[in-house]
N, C-alpha and C positions, 0 to 999 in steps of 0.2 A: 802805294799802300795796298795791302791785301784786303779782300772783301771781309766785312765784319760778320762772319758766319757765327750764329749762336753756338754756344758750347755748353756741355753739361758741367756740373760741379766736379764730377770725378776727373775730368780732363785736366784740371789745374790743381787738384788736391796735392798737398805736400805733407809728408811725415818726416820729421827730423828727430834723430835720437842723439842725446848727449849723456855723458857720464859726469857726475859732479866730482870734481877733483879738488884738492886742497886750495889751489889758486882761485877757485870759484866761490869760496866760502868766507863767511865772516868769523868773528872770534867764537861764536857759538857753534861753529861747524855746520851752519845752515847756508844754503845757496844765497848769494847776494841777490837782492831784488833787482838791481840794475842789470846784473848778468842775465837773469831770466828774461827781463824786458828786451834785452839785446837779442837773445835767442828767438823770442817770440816775433820780434820785428823782422829778423832774417827769414824765418819760416813764412810769415805773412807776405813779405816782399817776393819770395820765390813763387808763391801761389799766384800773386797778382801779376807778376811778370810772365809766368807761364800762361795765364789766361789771355793777356793782351799781346803776347809776343813782342814785348817792348819793355823799356825801363819803366818801373813804377816806383814812385816815391811816397813816403809816408806823409799824410796830411793831418790825420787825427788818430788819437788812440782813446777809445771809450771803455769805461767799465772794466778796468784792470782789477781783478779780484784775486786775493790770496786766500785760499781755503785751507790748505794743508802745507806745513813746512816741508821743504825739500832739503835732505841732509847729505852730508859728505858720503860718497859712495853710491848714492841712489842713481837709478837710470831714469832719465827724463825723456818722455815722448811728447813731441809737439805736433799736433795735427792742424793744418791750416786749410781752410776752404774759402773760396770766393762765394759769399752768400748771395750777392746781387751785384749786377753791373748797372751803372747809370750811364750818363753820356760819356764823360771822361774819367769817372771815378768808379771805384769798386769797394764794397765792404768785404773785408776778410775776417772771418772768425777764427780764433786760435784757441784750441783746447789743449791743456797741459795735463798729462798724467805722470805720476811719480810711481816708480816701481822699486820695491826693496828686493834686490837680487837674491838675498838669502832666503826670503820667504816666498817670493813671487807675488806678493800682495801688491795690487795696483790701486791707486786712489786718484780721483780728479783733484788736482791741486790748484790750478789757476785757469783763468780764461780772460779773453779780452776781444774787443772788436777794433779793427784797424780800418781806416779809410786810406786808400791809395789812389794816386792820380797817375795816369799814363802820360809820360813826357817824351817828346821828341828830343833826342840827344844833340841834334844840331841847332835847333831853334829854341829849345827849352819851352816850347808851347805845348799845351795840353793836347792829347790825342784821343780820338774816339776809341771806345773799348767795345768788344763784342758783347751781346746780351747773354744772359745765363738762362739755361733751361733746367729748372728743378724737376727731378724725376720722382723721388720717394716722398711719402708724407712728411718725413723729417726735413728733407731739403725744401719742401714747399713752405714749411713753418719758418725755417731760416730765411728764406726768400721774402716772405711777407713781413716778418719781424724786422728785416733790414730796412725796408721802406719806412716803417714806423720810427726806427732809430734815426734814419736820415732826416725825416721831417722834424724830429725833436732837435737834432743838431742844428738844422737850418733856422728853426724858430729861436733857439738859444743864441745863435750867432746874430740874429736880427733883433734880439731883445724882446721877443714875443714869449710870454710865459702863460701856460695853461695850467689850471689846477684841476 
């Protein structure tokens, strides 16, 4: 196994572009929510795998929010960042923007936080992941907020509720 050298967020960032085609839509000609979730999971998995140079599997999806509808013919941009790395897991934030190619107007349509675990493909055991180095004020906020969300997830998992 290679040394777990810290990495910047930019080193594993992924931007994925999709075009909404008829097969991706419901009867209202809006993008199927499940299709968008699939695309978000793929973008997040690529960022996580890029970060740990290993297979990373989805463990949790938090706060999947739908702000704007995505329509047939729209261009969808999915940007995935590893916000923080823990021992064997990583939080990946995915932000989705929708673009009307006719007007060029872009809107934030969706976002979610994914937790991925690095897994050895031979033993299926969890593998350590490199730490993250946040550089910008925005990245430092994502980094700090990821720890808060992790603590909330762990508290929820163990039945600890704080008001």
